[in-house]
Phi, psi and omega in degrees: 000135178241155174269111187244138171242126179258117181256135180215142175302320182058046177248315180303319184294337180271338191248345187234117183296328179296317180289318181297326178294329180275320184231070185302328180254009177104149175305321181298326181294321179294313180297317179297323181300309183285337173289322175297322178298336179272001176099007181273157173269117191232134172238164178234157178212148182224164186304317188275002173285155175305133185055028182057022181074006184248062177288168178300322182294317177299313181293327177297333180258020183245122174276321180222130175252128176256133189235120172235122178215159182207297192262356186219039178304321184287347180276351182279126186293135181300328179294323177290319177303313180299321180297317179294316179302315181297320180293323176297316179298331178282341179136354177290136175284153179224127175244118183253126186250138169048242185283004167297352176300334184262006182290156178299321184291320178293319178297319181298321183278332180274331180076018181223172175280083187288350175283353187278094178205170174270137178204158168201150179290135181199167172239027181284166176275167173222149177247119181263116181264133174277119183253354174223087183297337183277350186286146180303325185288339182267359184296138179084005181253153171283185180299328177204168173213156184251133169260118189301324181215137175196160168295146181271125169244144180216159177288150013275145180245121191279058177247160172295163177302122179299144176289327171220133173255113183265322182229147167228137186251140176243137177246152182299339176283357178103351180289148170234157185205135175288095193260357175217101191235136182247140177220158169242138171225118187060230179268001186260151175256141180233136175231127174255131180229122191287315186301147175145027179297141192292339183271006178233150187278049190293321183282359170269352186280137187299318183294321180294318176297322177299316179301312184292319178297317177297320181295323176298315180297324180287318189277342182299143179290154178294332178233149176284350179273145179295148178272130176236154180233147171276122182226171178091204180284112186239166179271157180294130182269330183240126176279145175297142179293000000 
């Protein structure tokens, strides 16, 4: 069991009837629901809450943070971004979904312009291929699965080379995309997963839920205690013979 916080802007669901029909209580509510069903302790946080719901106290009690953002990346306070970044470096896991690739926190941790990719609005299907069957995040999945409708993302994607590439997605227009990427930053694990446009019921799909549940298990720290390191000017540990 992990202590999970699901963060969502929760703006599309309030402003767009199409999105509200799919996620009446918010994307975060659907994700929190199936994670609770898997036995995790789950809380939620949204953009318009004080400190975006990500206070120091909340983050201290979070093993894995899930991040969904799209239309208000610039509205996220830099102080909160720095707070989240520090917790990841201490050992908190981070799962970034869909257009969260352009979030301040993902850019801060990747050190690159992660918004730099090819994309266009569409309602075409995508085929998500498992390229590392041995990875914990891929457990329980077939060789590939189809998402009936999604926005199209395509390479080039301005991220550092993933330490593990778990999924790659193919679209009928010919685009391919590194859609499941693993990274380590400090003591924390990070997983980016591409599917999840808000106007389609992607987070209701069983395979997508399996990926996110597996990713929580993978990203959770081995210990609930933060990882600390001794740094700076230190004393000699070994004397010369």
